[in-house]
MMTF fields as JSON, N, C-alpha, C and O atoms, coordinates in Angstrom:
{
  "mmtfVersion": "1.0.0",
  "mmtfProducer": "UNKNOWN",
  "numBonds": 427,
  "numAtoms": 428,
  "numGroups": 107,
  "numChains": 1,
  "numModels": 1,
  "chainsPerModel": [1],
  "groupsPerChain": [107],
  "chainIdList": ["A"],
  "bondAtomList": [4, 2, 8, 6, 12, 10, 16, 14, 20, 18, 24, 22, 28, 26, 32, 30, 36, 34, 40, 38, 44, 42, 48, 46, 52, 50, 56, 54, 60, 58, 64, 62, 68, 66, 72, 70, 76, 74, 80, 78, 84, 82, 88, 86, 92, 90, 96, 94, 100, 98, 104, 102, 108, 106, 112, 110, 116, 114, 120, 118, 124, 122, 128, 126, 132, 130, 136, 134, 140, 138, 144, 142, 148, 146, 152, 150, 156, 154, 160, 158, 164, 162, 168, 166, 172, 170, 176, 174, 180, 178, 184, 182, 188, 186, 192, 190, 196, 194, 200, 198, 204, 202, 208, 206, 212, 210, 216, 214, 220, 218, 224, 222, 228, 226, 232, 230, 236, 234, 240, 238, 244, 242, 248, 246, 252, 250, 256, 254, 260, 258, 264, 262, 268, 266, 272, 270, 276, 274, 280, 278, 284, 282, 288, 286, 292, 290, 296, 294, 300, 298, 304, 302, 308, 306, 312, 310, 316, 314, 320, 318, 324, 322, 328, 326, 332, 330, 336, 334, 340, 338, 344, 342, 348, 346, 352, 350, 356, 354, 360, 358, 364, 362, 368, 366, 372, 370, 376, 374, 380, 378, 384, 382, 388, 386, 392, 390, 396, 394, 400, 398, 404, 402, 408, 406, 412, 410, 416, 414, 420, 418, 424, 422],
  "bondOrderList": [1, 1, 1, 1, 1, 1, 1, 1, 1, 1, 1, 1, 1, 1, 1, 1, 1, 1, 1, 1, 1, 1, 1, 1, 1, 1, 1, 1, 1, 1, 1, 1, 1, 1, 1, 1, 1, 1, 1, 1, 1, 1, 1, 1, 1, 1, 1, 1, 1, 1, 1, 1, 1, 1, 1, 1, 1, 1, 1, 1, 1, 1, 1, 1, 1, 1, 1, 1, 1, 1, 1, 1, 1, 1, 1, 1, 1, 1, 1, 1, 1, 1, 1, 1, 1, 1, 1, 1, 1, 1, 1, 1, 1, 1, 1, 1, 1, 1, 1, 1, 1, 1, 1, 1, 1, 1],
  "groupList": [{"groupName": "MET", "atomNameList": ["N", "CA", "C", "O"], "elementList": ["N", "C", "C", "O"], "formalChargeList": [0, 0, 0, 0], "bondAtomList": [1, 0, 2, 1, 3, 2], "bondOrderList": [1, 1, 2], "singleLetterCode": "M", "chemCompType": "L-PEPTIDE LINKING"}, {"groupName": "SER", "atomNameList": ["N", "CA", "C", "O"], "elementList": ["N", "C", "C", "O"], "formalChargeList": [0, 0, 0, 0], "bondAtomList": [1, 0, 2, 1, 3, 2], "bondOrderList": [1, 1, 2], "singleLetterCode": "S", "chemCompType": "L-PEPTIDE LINKING"}, {"groupName": "LYS", "atomNameList": ["N", "CA", "C", "O"], "elementList": ["N", "C", "C", "O"], "formalChargeList": [0, 0, 0, 0], "bondAtomList": [1, 0, 2, 1, 3, 2], "bondOrderList": [1, 1, 2], "singleLetterCode": "K", "chemCompType": "L-PEPTIDE LINKING"}, {"groupName": "TRP", "atomNameList": ["N", "CA", "C", "O"], "elementList": ["N", "C", "C", "O"], "formalChargeList": [0, 0, 0, 0], "bondAtomList": [1, 0, 2, 1, 3, 2], "bondOrderList": [1, 1, 2], "singleLetterCode": "W", "chemCompType": "L-PEPTIDE LINKING"}, {"groupName": "VAL", "atomNameList": ["N", "CA", "C", "O"], "elementList": ["N", "C", "C", "O"], "formalChargeList": [0, 0, 0, 0], "bondAtomList": [1, 0, 2, 1, 3, 2], "bondOrderList": [1, 1, 2], "singleLetterCode": "V", "chemCompType": "L-PEPTIDE LINKING"}, {"groupName": "GLN", "atomNameList": ["N", "CA", "C", "O"], "elementList": ["N", "C", "C", "O"], "formalChargeList": [0, 0, 0, 0], "bondAtomList": [1, 0, 2, 1, 3, 2], "bondOrderList": [1, 1, 2], "singleLetterCode": "Q", "chemCompType": "L-PEPTIDE LINKING"}, {"groupName": "ARG", "atomNameList": ["N", "CA", "C", "O"], "elementList": ["N", "C", "C", "O"], "formalChargeList": [0, 0, 0, 0], "bondAtomList": [1, 0, 2, 1, 3, 2], "bondOrderList": [1, 1, 2], "singleLetterCode": "R", "chemCompType": "L-PEPTIDE LINKING"}, {"groupName": "ALA", "atomNameList": ["N", "CA", "C", "O"], "elementList": ["N", "C", "C", "O"], "formalChargeList": [0, 0, 0, 0], "bondAtomList": [1, 0, 2, 1, 3, 2], "bondOrderList": [1, 1, 2], "singleLetterCode": "A", "chemCompType": "L-PEPTIDE LINKING"}, {"groupName": "ILE", "atomNameList": ["N", "CA", "C", "O"], "elementList": ["N", "C", "C", "O"], "formalChargeList": [0, 0, 0, 0], "bondAtomList": [1, 0, 2, 1, 3, 2], "bondOrderList": [1, 1, 2], "singleLetterCode": "I", "chemCompType": "L-PEPTIDE LINKING"}, {"groupName": "GLU", "atomNameList": ["N", "CA", "C", "O"], "elementList": ["N", "C", "C", "O"], "formalChargeList": [0, 0, 0, 0], "bondAtomList": [1, 0, 2, 1, 3, 2], "bondOrderList": [1, 1, 2], "singleLetterCode": "E", "chemCompType": "L-PEPTIDE LINKING"}, {"groupName": "LEU", "atomNameList": ["N", "CA", "C", "O"], "elementList": ["N", "C", "C", "O"], "formalChargeList": [0, 0, 0, 0], "bondAtomList": [1, 0, 2, 1, 3, 2], "bondOrderList": [1, 1, 2], "singleLetterCode": "L", "chemCompType": "L-PEPTIDE LINKING"}, {"groupName": "ASN", "atomNameList": ["N", "CA", "C", "O"], "elementList": ["N", "C", "C", "O"], "formalChargeList": [0, 0, 0, 0], "bondAtomList": [1, 0, 2, 1, 3, 2], "bondOrderList": [1, 1, 2], "singleLetterCode": "N", "chemCompType": "L-PEPTIDE LINKING"}, {"groupName": "THR", "atomNameList": ["N", "CA", "C", "O"], "elementList": ["N", "C", "C", "O"], "formalChargeList": [0, 0, 0, 0], "bondAtomList": [1, 0, 2, 1, 3, 2], "bondOrderList": [1, 1, 2], "singleLetterCode": "T", "chemCompType": "L-PEPTIDE LINKING"}, {"groupName": "PRO", "atomNameList": ["N", "CA", "C", "O"], "elementList": ["N", "C", "C", "O"], "formalChargeList": [0, 0, 0, 0], "bondAtomList": [1, 0, 2, 1, 3, 2], "bondOrderList": [1, 1, 2], "singleLetterCode": "P", "chemCompType": "L-PEPTIDE LINKING"}, {"groupName": "PHE", "atomNameList": ["N", "CA", "C", "O"], "elementList": ["N", "C", "C", "O"], "formalChargeList": [0, 0, 0, 0], "bondAtomList": [1, 0, 2, 1, 3, 2], "bondOrderList": [1, 1, 2], "singleLetterCode": "F", "chemCompType": "L-PEPTIDE LINKING"}, {"groupName": "ASP", "atomNameList": ["N", "CA", "C", "O"], "elementList": ["N", "C", "C", "O"], "formalChargeList": [0, 0, 0, 0], "bondAtomList": [1, 0, 2, 1, 3, 2], "bondOrderList": [1, 1, 2], "singleLetterCode": "D", "chemCompType": "L-PEPTIDE LINKING"}, {"groupName": "TYR", "atomNameList": ["N", "CA", "C", "O"], "elementList": ["N", "C", "C", "O"], "formalChargeList": [0, 0, 0, 0], "bondAtomList": [1, 0, 2, 1, 3, 2], "bondOrderList": [1, 1, 2], "singleLetterCode": "Y", "chemCompType": "L-PEPTIDE LINKING"}, {"groupName": "GLY", "atomNameList": ["N", "CA", "C", "O"], "elementList": ["N", "C", "C", "O"], "formalChargeList": [0, 0, 0, 0], "bondAtomList": [1, 0, 2, 1, 3, 2], "bondOrderList": [1, 1, 2], "singleLetterCode": "G", "chemCompType": "PEPTIDE LINKING"}],
  "groupTypeList": [0, 1, 2, 3, 4, 5, 6, 2, 7, 8, 7, 9, 1, 4, 1, 10, 8, 6, 11, 1, 6, 5, 12, 7, 10, 13, 4, 8, 1, 2, 4, 14, 5, 10, 15, 10, 1, 7, 15, 7, 7, 4, 10, 15, 9, 12, 16, 6, 12, 8, 2, 15, 11, 10, 10, 15, 8, 13, 16, 13, 1, 5, 17, 17, 4, 7, 9, 8, 10, 17, 7, 0, 1, 2, 9, 11, 1, 1, 7, 12, 5, 14, 2, 7, 9, 5, 8, 4, 15, 13, 1, 8, 4, 6, 9, 10, 9, 9, 17, 17, 14, 14, 6, 15, 10, 6, 17],
  "groupIdList": [1, 2, 3, 4, 5, 6, 7, 8, 9, 10, 11, 12, 13, 14, 15, 16, 17, 18, 19, 20, 21, 22, 23, 24, 25, 26, 27, 28, 29, 30, 31, 32, 33, 34, 35, 36, 37, 38, 39, 40, 41, 42, 43, 44, 45, 46, 47, 48, 49, 50, 51, 52, 53, 54, 55, 56, 57, 58, 59, 60, 61, 62, 63, 64, 65, 66, 67, 68, 69, 70, 71, 72, 73, 74, 75, 76, 77, 78, 79, 80, 81, 82, 83, 84, 85, 86, 87, 88, 89, 90, 91, 92, 93, 94, 95, 96, 97, 98, 99, 100, 101, 102, 103, 104, 105, 106, 107],
  "secStructList": [7, 7, 1, 2, 2, 2, 2, 2, 2, 2, 2, 2, 2, 2, 6, 6, 6, 6, 6, 7, 2, 2, 2, 2, 6, 6, 2, 2, 2, 2, 2, 6, 7, 7, 7, 6, 6, 6, 1, 2, 2, 2, 2, 2, 2, 2, 2, 2, 2, 2, 6, 6, 6, 7, 7, 1, 1, 7, 7, 7, 7, 6, 6, 2, 2, 2, 2, 2, 2, 2, 2, 2, 2, 6, 6, 7, 6, 6, 6, 6, 6, 1, 7, 1, 4, 4, 4, 7, 7, 6, 2, 2, 2, 2, 2, 2, 2, 2, 6, 1, 6, 2, 2, 2, 2, 6, 7],
  "xCoordList": [-14.08, -12.68, -13.355, -14.4, -12.902, -13.061, -12.634, -11.64, -12.995, -12.148, -10.422, -9.271, -11.21, -10.565, -9.802, -8.773, -9.736, -8.728, -7.783, -6.713, -8.607, -7.521, -6.908, -5.78, -7.156, -6.612, -5.491, -4.451, -5.442, -4.394, -3.411, -2.258, -3.494, -2.85, -1.879, -0.664, -2.624, -1.946, -1.277, -0.109, -1.341, -0.249, 0.621, 1.75, 0.327, 1.0, 2.286, 3.357, 2.149, 2.814, 4.094, 5.257, 3.726, 4.524, 5.808, 7.014, 4.576, 5.578, 6.581, 7.249, 6.813, 6.774, 8.854, 10.05, 7.917, 8.593, 10.108, 11.328, 9.047, 10.035, 11.007, 11.969, 11.429, 11.515, 12.389, 13.199, 11.95, 12.474, 13.011, 12.347, 13.786, 14.815, 14.591, 13.589, 15.431, 15.326, 14.064, 13.975, 13.271, 11.919, 10.989, 9.862, 11.323, 10.362, 11.011, 10.309, 12.837, 12.672, 12.609, 13.683, 11.807, 11.657, 9.792, 9.121, 9.43, 8.117, 7.898, 6.84, 8.931, 8.613, 9.233, 8.862, 10.206, 11.371, 9.687, 9.101, 9.21, 7.714, 6.588, 6.013, 6.592, 4.789, 6.473, 6.387, 6.71, 7.336, 8.062, 8.747, 8.01, 8.89, 10.08, 10.44, 10.712, 12.158, 13.426, 13.421, 14.319, 15.534, 16.017, 16.402, 16.134, 16.372, 18.029, 18.266, 19.381, 20.73, 20.225, 19.801, 19.867, 20.194, 19.47, 19.789, 18.5, 18.412, 18.297, 17.32, 19.539, 19.872, 20.022, 19.992, 20.176, 20.08, 19.132, 18.946, 18.468, 17.135, 16.386, 15.761, 16.67, 15.083, 15.798, 15.124, 17.16, 17.39, 17.403, 17.539, 17.194, 16.574, 14.363, 13.622, 14.065, 13.141, 12.382, 11.309, 12.907, 13.105, 13.127, 12.279, 14.775, 14.169, 13.8, 14.041, 13.149, 12.098, 10.383, 9.584, 10.144, 9.36, 9.036, 7.948, 10.78, 10.712, 10.539, 9.729, 11.189, 10.97, 9.889, 9.6, 8.916, 7.405, 5.939, 4.826, 6.14, 5.357, 4.959, 5.714, 3.911, 3.324, 3.57, 3.635, 3.826, 3.82, 2.826, 2.558, 1.776, -0.222, -0.726, -0.365, -1.293, -1.52, -3.103, -4.067, -2.828, -4.733, -4.701, -4.04, -5.845, -6.344, -5.726, -5.527, -5.586, -5.456, -6.835, -7.336, -7.322, -8.084, -7.714, -8.571, -5.996, -5.961, -5.246, -4.506, -4.975, -4.202, -5.555, -5.749, -6.48, -7.811, -8.687, -9.709, -8.084, -8.409, -7.622, -8.225, -6.053, -5.781, -6.265, -6.229, -6.611, -7.069, -8.167, -8.226, -9.836, -10.723, -10.169, -10.58, -9.162, -9.263, -8.953, -9.684, -7.732, -6.952, -8.538, -9.085, -9.195, -10.738, -11.296, -11.74, -11.411, -12.295, -12.075, -12.789, -10.423, -10.784, -10.547, -10.145, -11.116, -11.62, -12.868, -13.153, -13.307, -14.769, -15.478, -15.199, -16.182, -16.737, -17.789, -18.269, -18.363, -19.325, -18.391, -19.028, -16.715, -16.233, -16.21, -16.42, -16.078, -16.088, -17.657, -17.69, -19.094, -20.095, -19.23, -19.254, -18.433, -18.002, -16.643, -15.857, -16.685, -15.257, -14.682, -15.101, -13.477, -12.437, -13.504, -14.052, -13.853, -14.703, -15.441, -14.96, -16.856, -16.932, -16.683, -17.693, -16.012, -15.19, -13.658, -13.643, -13.192, -12.005, -13.264, -14.33, -12.171, -12.85, -11.244, -10.623, -11.522, -10.145, -10.365, -9.517, -12.286, -12.047, -11.699, -11.666, -11.381, -11.499, -9.171, -8.708, -8.711, -7.159, -7.103, -6.302, -8.368, -8.804, -8.35, -7.57, -9.77, -10.254, -8.457, -7.894, -7.902, -6.949, -5.617, -4.778, -5.79, -4.658, -5.103, -4.275, -6.226, -7.025, -6.809, -6.753, -6.644, -7.231, -5.936, -5.855, -4.011, -2.908, -2.508, -1.475, -3.473, -2.574, -1.228, -0.384, -1.285, 0.183, 1.503, 2.711, 0.536, 1.763, 2.65, 3.867, 1.771, 1.941, 3.025, 4.171, 2.279, 3.414, 5.304, 6.238, 4.909, 5.96, 7.035, 8.232, 5.963, 7.452, 6.66, 7.308],
  "yCoordList": [5.393, 5.775, 6.099, 5.473, 7.157, 7.415, 6.853, 6.247, 6.439, 6.232, 7.183, 6.935, 8.239, 9.738, 9.294, 8.788, 9.231, 9.061, 8.265, 8.404, 6.839, 6.051, 6.035, 5.633, 6.452, 7.001, 7.446, 6.943, 8.77, 9.989, 9.038, 9.466, 8.341, 7.961, 6.931, 7.091, 5.969, 5.606, 6.267, 5.907, 6.968, 8.102, 8.664, 8.792, 9.191, 9.381, 8.406, 8.932, 7.439, 6.043, 5.649, 5.321, 5.736, 5.824, 7.143, 7.144, 8.344, 9.288, 9.359, 10.387, 8.884, 8.426, 7.489, 7.753, 6.388, 5.499, 5.825, 5.984, 5.768, 7.201, 7.683, 7.099, 8.923, 10.096, 9.688, 10.455, 8.275, 8.602, 6.79, 5.974, 6.633, 5.002, 4.865, 4.19, 5.447, 5.721, 6.132, 6.108, 6.433, 6.408, 5.222, 5.21, 4.178, 3.356, 2.408, 1.399, 2.02, 0.31, 0.449, 0.052, 0.807, 0.559, 0.271, -0.508, 0.793, 0.607, -0.695, -1.269, -1.462, -2.31, -3.232, -4.376, -3.049, -4.245, -4.616, -5.683, -3.615, -3.959, -5.095, -6.141, -4.708, -5.253, -6.579, -7.437, -6.687, -7.955, -8.775, -9.746, -8.592, -8.958, -8.801, -8.564, -8.795, -8.202, -7.503, -6.291, -7.839, -7.146, -6.596, -7.227, -4.305, -3.829, -4.117, -2.949, -4.912, -5.05, -6.391, -6.149, -7.747, -9.477, -9.329, -10.273, -8.297, -8.557, -7.604, -7.319, -6.815, -5.195, -5.926, -5.401, -7.123, -7.34, -7.4, -6.836, -8.515, -8.525, -7.492, -7.295, -6.328, -5.325, -4.01, -3.037, -4.196, -3.011, -3.798, -3.163, -5.563, -5.361, -5.269, -5.039, -5.605, -5.702, -4.327, -4.273, -3.357, -1.822, -1.728, -1.141, -2.71, -1.493, -2.448, -2.225, -3.637, -3.98, -3.183, -3.064, -2.726, -2.301, -0.689, -0.187, 0.071, 1.584, 1.171, 1.566, 0.644, 0.452, 0.027, 0.317, -0.966, -1.486, -0.619, -1.143, 0.348, 1.845, 2.15, 2.81, 2.269, 3.4, 4.604, 4.597, 6.114, 7.401, 7.675, 8.484, 7.359, 7.164, 5.784, 4.812, 5.804, 4.757, 4.065, 3.647, 4.18, 3.966, 2.203, 1.58, 1.914, 0.539, -0.004, 0.412, -1.006, -2.121, -2.956, -3.525, -3.009, -4.725, -5.293, -6.067, -5.756, -7.452, -7.38, -8.34, -7.035, -7.528, -7.855, -8.97, -6.958, -7.48, -8.602, -9.093, -8.96, -10.394, -10.801, -11.217, -11.149, -12.438, -12.606, -13.678, -11.713, -12.524, -12.375, -12.316, -12.222, -12.835, -14.816, -15.908, -14.495, -15.968, -16.726, -17.701, -16.558, -17.077, -17.566, -18.658, -16.069, -16.856, -17.577, -18.44, -17.225, -18.486, -20.305, -20.957, -20.384, -21.325, -22.221, -23.354, -20.854, -21.734, -20.782, -20.649, -20.388, -20.028, -19.962, -19.003, -20.645, -19.909, -19.404, -19.883, -18.547, -17.459, -16.537, -15.555, -16.283, -14.95, -15.081, -14.07, -15.726, -15.853, -15.446, -15.501, -15.026, -13.801, -12.66, -12.194, -12.345, -10.773, -10.772, -11.705, -9.238, -9.17, -7.944, -7.289, -7.334, -6.482, -5.411, -4.966, -4.917, -4.214, -3.815, -3.475, -4.139, -3.897, -3.562, -2.959, -3.67, -3.573, -2.139, -0.961, -2.425, -1.227, 0.268, 0.485, 0.983, 2.092, 3.885, 4.668, 3.42, 5.09, 6.089, 6.936, 6.586, 7.696, 8.985, 10.21, 7.701, 8.821, 8.927, 9.366, 8.762, 8.725, 9.925, 10.856, 9.746, 10.368, 12.08, 12.995, 11.543, 13.47, 13.932, 15.024, 12.542, 13.11, 13.907, 14.629, 13.415, 13.236, 15.192, 16.098, 15.274, 16.148, 17.509, 18.461, 17.325, 18.796, 18.897, 19.62, 17.717, 18.487, 17.368, 16.791, 16.815, 16.094, 15.757, 16.094, 14.785, 13.793, 14.71, 14.654, 15.726, 16.766, 17.669, 17.842, 18.188, 18.378, 17.399, 17.665, 16.123, 15.319, 15.296, 15.069, 15.783, 15.494, 16.244, 16.007, 17.961, 18.514, 19.478, 20.306],
  "zCoordList": [10.108, 9.399, 8.102, 7.92, 6.907, 6.385, 5.478, 5.88, 3.064, 2.485, 2.155, 1.795, 2.543, 1.89, 3.449, 3.002, 4.262, 5.566, 5.815, 6.407, 4.965, 4.778, 4.005, 4.29, 2.441, 1.345, 1.794, 1.368, 3.014, 2.957, 3.943, 3.896, 4.466, 5.6, 4.312, 4.192, 3.496, 2.894, 2.117, 2.267, 1.431, 0.521, 1.259, 0.785, 2.721, 3.615, 4.165, 4.471, 4.229, 4.686, 3.034, 3.268, 1.984, 0.916, 0.649, 0.404, 0.895, 1.438, 2.782, 2.669, 3.597, 4.387, 4.044, 4.166, 3.592, 3.428, 2.213, 2.175, 1.508, 0.521, 0.872, 0.374, 1.846, 1.668, 3.351, 3.871, 3.974, 5.235, 5.515, 6.153, 5.129, 5.668, 6.866, 7.104, 8.187, 9.551, 10.152, 11.38, 9.581, 10.117, 9.628, 10.123, 8.683, 8.213, 8.537, 8.467, 9.132, 8.901, 11.21, 11.661, 12.111, 12.761, 12.402, 13.079, 11.642, 11.639, 10.78, 11.039, 9.499, 9.54, 10.045, 9.786, 10.797, 11.808, 12.642, 12.461, 13.434, 14.339, 12.996, 13.294, 12.193, 11.948, 11.103, 11.982, 10.914, 10.397, 11.755, 11.43, 12.664, 13.871, 13.818, 14.971, 13.32, 13.141, 14.003, 13.793, 14.751, 15.498, 14.532, 13.548, 14.728, 13.766, 14.362, 14.672, 14.744, 14.811, 14.658, 13.528, 14.849, 14.742, 13.244, 12.522, 12.547, 11.001, 10.361, 9.67, 10.54, 9.463, 8.132, 7.02, 8.396, 6.764, 5.696, 4.618, 6.567, 5.966, 5.558, 4.515, 7.361, 7.113, 6.041, 5.7, 5.645, 4.644, 2.965, 1.919, 3.083, 1.823, 1.692, 0.736, 3.269, 2.688, 2.522, 1.921, 3.011, 3.009, 1.637, 0.966, 0.927, -0.715, -1.766, -2.953, -1.291, -2.356, -2.157, -3.086, -0.728, -0.616, -1.171, -1.454, -1.221, -1.509, -3.39, -4.228, -3.437, -5.535, -6.096, -7.257, -5.072, -5.363, -4.941, -4.906, -4.738, -4.689, -5.15, -5.865, -5.485, -6.261, -5.939, -4.71, -6.489, -6.03, -6.078, -5.19, -6.871, -6.183, -6.043, -6.707, -5.433, -4.403, -5.044, -4.403, -7.001, -6.65, -7.299, -8.13, -6.343, -6.405, -7.862, -9.003, -7.195, -9.073, -9.287, -8.317, -10.315, -10.108, -10.561, -10.989, -11.126, -11.064, -10.104, -10.322, -9.369, -7.589, -7.016, -6.533, -7.045, -6.476, -7.222, -6.744, -8.571, -9.333, -8.771, -7.782, -8.552, -8.11, -6.636, -6.031, -6.249, -4.65, -4.175, -2.947, -5.227, -5.034, -5.771, -5.379, -6.873, -7.098, -6.254, -6.086, -5.394, -4.438, -3.678, -3.837, -2.59, -2.214, -2.297, -1.54, -3.742, -5.027, -3.816, -3.054, -4.444, -3.84, -2.534, -2.272, -1.72, -0.379, 0.044, 1.234, -0.573, -0.314, -1.588, -2.307, -1.923, -3.776, -4.134, -5.161, -3.622, -3.143, -3.589, -3.97, -3.792, -4.037, -5.291, -5.962, -5.63, -7.125, -7.521, -8.751, -6.975, -7.459, -8.095, -9.234, -6.966, -6.883, -8.298, -8.461, -9.331, -9.689, -9.471, -8.517, -10.422, -9.453, -9.549, -8.541, -11.04, -11.561, -9.673, -8.592, -10.243, -9.149, -7.482, -7.118, -6.665, -5.469, -6.212, -5.856, -6.662, -7.141, -7.517, -8.092, -6.697, -6.872, -6.613, -5.894, -7.736, -8.042, -7.966, -8.247, -7.323, -7.608, -6.469, -6.585, -4.922, -4.169, -4.202, -3.15, -4.682, -5.092, -6.303, -6.212, -7.837, -8.163, -7.89, -8.151, -7.008, -6.446, -5.681, -5.765, -4.921, -4.159, -4.847, -4.308, -6.47, -7.219, -7.755, -7.846, -7.945, -8.503, -8.317, -9.095, -6.482, -5.902, -5.245, -4.252, -6.035, -5.55, -4.874, -5.212, -3.574, -2.565, -2.319, -1.488, -3.552, -3.379, -4.011, -3.783, -5.067, -5.124, -4.328, -4.403, -3.566, -1.9, -1.229, -0.867, -1.17, -1.11, -1.0, -0.231, -2.627, -2.735, -2.57, -2.731, -1.943, -2.012, -3.282, -3.922]
}
């Protein structure tokens, strides 16, 4: 799967979660292995937390990658040889943004 397809899929997922609670809840339920009825309160809170923390445009975060590398280095010292700047590539998201993909998703 190309990086373009992956980024578009992520962006479309973000748009779906933001715009369709009814569609998002069953997906969240499946991912977190929660029952739609029995765990309704947990699902609702999970949905709100996810929705409130989604970026309109999903640029990769150097800070987030740095955190992951730091955590990984505790179990695998070879992770210290990598820097977030070497891993994060915002160019695809930037091209999608400049081409109007995210604007079109928002309508």
